[in-house]
C-alpha positions as CSV (number, residue, x, y, z in Angstrom):
1,M,0.0,0.0,0.0
2,K,2.8,2.4,0.8
3,T,4.4,1.7,-2.6
4,S,1.2,2.5,-4.5
5,F,0.6,5.7,-2.5
6,R,4.2,6.9,-3.2
7,R,3.7,6.2,-6.9
8,K,0.4,8.1,-6.9
9,V,2.0,11.1,-5.1
10,A,5.0,11.1,-7.5
11,A,2.6,10.9,-10.6
12,I,0.5,13.7,-9.3
13,S,3.6,15.9,-8.5
14,F,4.9,15.3,-12.1
15,A,1.5,16.0,-13.6
16,V,1.2,19.3,-11.6
17,L,4.7,20.3,-12.7
18,A,4.0,19.5,-16.3
19,L,0.7,21.4,-16.4
20,S,2.3,24.4,-14.7
21,L,5.1,24.5,-17.2
22,A,2.9,23.9,-20.2
23,G,0.1,26.3,-19.4
24,G,1.8,28.9,-17.3
25,G,4.4,30.3,-19.8
26,I,6.0,33.6,-19.5
27,A,4.6,36.6,-21.4
28,V,7.0,39.3,-22.6
29,A,5.6,42.6,-23.7
30,Q,7.2,43.9,-26.8
31,P,6.7,47.3,-28.4
32,S,4.3,47.4,-31.3
33,A,5.8,48.1,-34.7
34,K,3.4,51.0,-35.0
35,A,4.3,52.6,-31.7
36,P,6.1,55.9,-31.9
37,Q,9.8,55.9,-30.8
38,E,8.9,58.1,-27.8
39,A,6.7,55.4,-26.4
40,V,9.5,52.8,-26.6
41,Q,12.3,55.1,-25.3
42,P,11.3,58.5,-24.1
43,A,13.4,61.2,-25.6
44,A,15.1,63.8,-23.5
45,R,12.4,66.1,-22.1
46,G,13.9,69.4,-23.0
47,T,16.6,71.0,-21.0
48,N,16.7,70.9,-17.3
49,A,18.1,74.4,-17.2
50,Q,16.4,77.1,-15.2
51,P,15.5,80.4,-16.8
52,P,17.8,83.3,-15.9
53,V,17.1,85.2,-12.7
54,T,15.3,88.5,-13.5
55,A,16.1,91.8,-11.9
56,E,12.6,91.8,-10.3
57,S,13.1,88.3,-8.9
58,A,16.5,89.2,-7.4
59,R,15.1,92.4,-5.9
60,K,12.1,90.5,-4.3
61,A,14.4,87.8,-3.0
62,K,16.7,90.3,-1.3
63,A,13.8,92.2,0.2
64,A,12.3,88.9,1.6
65,L,15.7,88.0,3.2
66,K,15.9,91.5,4.9
67,A,12.3,91.3,6.2
68,N,12.6,88.0,8.0
69,S,15.1,86.6,10.4
70,T,16.6,83.1,10.0
71,L,14.9,80.4,12.1
72,V,16.6,77.5,13.7
73,A,14.2,74.9,12.3
74,S,11.1,75.6,10.3
75,T,8.8,74.2,7.7
76,N,7.3,76.4,5.0
77,I,4.3,75.2,3.1
78,V,2.7,76.8,0.0
79,V,0.0,75.8,-2.4
80,V,0.2,77.3,-5.8
81,N,-2.5,77.4,-8.5
82,A,-1.7,76.4,-12.1
83,N,-1.6,80.1,-13.2
84,G,1.1,80.9,-10.7
85,T,-1.0,82.5,-8.0
86,K,-0.6,81.5,-4.4
87,A,-3.7,79.7,-3.0
88,R,-2.4,79.6,0.6
89,G,0.8,79.3,2.6
90,V,3.9,81.4,2.8
91,G,6.2,82.7,0.1
92,T,6.2,84.7,-3.1
93,V,5.4,82.9,-6.3
94,I,6.9,84.0,-9.7
95,K,5.8,82.2,-12.9
96,Y,8.3,82.2,-15.7
97,G,6.8,80.1,-18.5
98,A,4.8,77.0,-19.2
99,G,5.3,74.8,-16.1
100,Q,8.1,77.0,-14.6
101,Y,7.7,78.5,-11.2
102,E,9.9,80.1,-8.5
103,V,8.8,80.3,-4.9
104,Q,10.7,82.7,-2.6
105,F,10.8,82.5,1.2
106,G,11.9,84.9,3.9
107,Q,15.1,82.9,4.8
108,N,17.9,81.0,3.1
109,V,16.6,77.6,2.0
110,T,19.6,76.1,0.3
111,V,20.2,73.5,3.1
112,G,16.5,72.6,3.2
113,V,14.6,69.5,2.1
114,Y,12.1,70.2,-0.8
115,V,9.0,68.0,-1.4
116,A,6.5,68.9,-4.1
117,T,3.4,67.2,-5.5
118,I,0.9,68.0,-8.2
119,G,-2.2,69.3,-6.4
120,R,-5.1,71.7,-6.6
121,G,-5.5,74.9,-4.5
122,D,-9.2,74.2,-3.8
123,A,-11.1,71.4,-2.1
124,C,-12.5,70.1,-5.3
125,C,-11.6,67.1,-7.4
126,V,-8.5,65.0,-8.0
127,P,-5.7,66.9,-9.7
128,P,-4.6,66.1,-13.2
129,S,-1.8,63.6,-13.6
130,G,1.6,64.9,-14.3
131,E,5.2,65.2,-13.2
132,I,6.9,67.7,-10.9
133,S,10.6,68.5,-10.3
134,V,11.9,70.8,-7.6
135,A,15.4,72.2,-7.1
136,P,17.2,75.0,-5.3
137,R,16.9,78.3,-7.4
138,L,20.2,79.1,-8.9
139,S,21.7,82.5,-7.7
140,T,18.8,82.9,-5.2
141,P,19.5,81.4,-1.8
142,N,15.9,81.9,-0.5
143,A,14.0,80.4,-3.4
144,V,13.1,77.0,-4.9
145,F,12.5,76.3,-8.6
146,I,9.6,74.0,-9.7
147,Q,8.9,72.5,-13.1
148,T,5.6,70.8,-13.9
149,R,4.9,68.6,-16.9
150,N,2.0,66.5,-18.2
151,S,2.4,62.7,-18.3
152,A,3.8,62.9,-21.8
153,G,6.7,65.2,-20.5
154,T,5.5,68.4,-22.1
155,P,5.9,71.5,-19.9
156,T,2.4,72.3,-18.6
157,D,0.9,74.6,-16.1
158,L,-0.2,72.5,-13.1
159,G,-1.0,73.5,-9.6
160,F,1.2,72.1,-6.8
161,H,1.8,71.8,-3.1
162,L,5.4,72.6,-1.9
163,V,6.9,71.8,1.5
164,V,10.3,73.2,2.4
165,H,11.8,71.9,5.7
166,L,14.8,73.6,7.1
167,P,16.9,71.7,9.7
């Protein structure tokens, strides 16, 4: 009886293995011949260069630094609408071009941590999908530069939420 039971277990094990291998195959997605090259390998999404600092931007940044004292640790939060107007929070917003924003604060933020996400300034609806990048603003120690793009990588005006934490 033990011998027949062992044979049955072995036969069932091999059957399960065979069915798994035969029916379970591995699927590999391959790009369609008709797909545009961008879909297969995204092209460079323009330059990652910031626009030059304007005289007005530099003047506002210096005035903001003079108006406020440096804090030991702080968190600055600002919500910006797609058109570059501030919905709420602290800071001055400057809109340069499609999807290009600068947010200035009252203290040096170069050693801060920047976190941004696409978002709306009001309590309605889910924001559109897209991409956002944030970096220190070149030549302006109290500002952060933000770029927004749609999901295809085209610079697009999108609202966002920005948090700058200073240690």
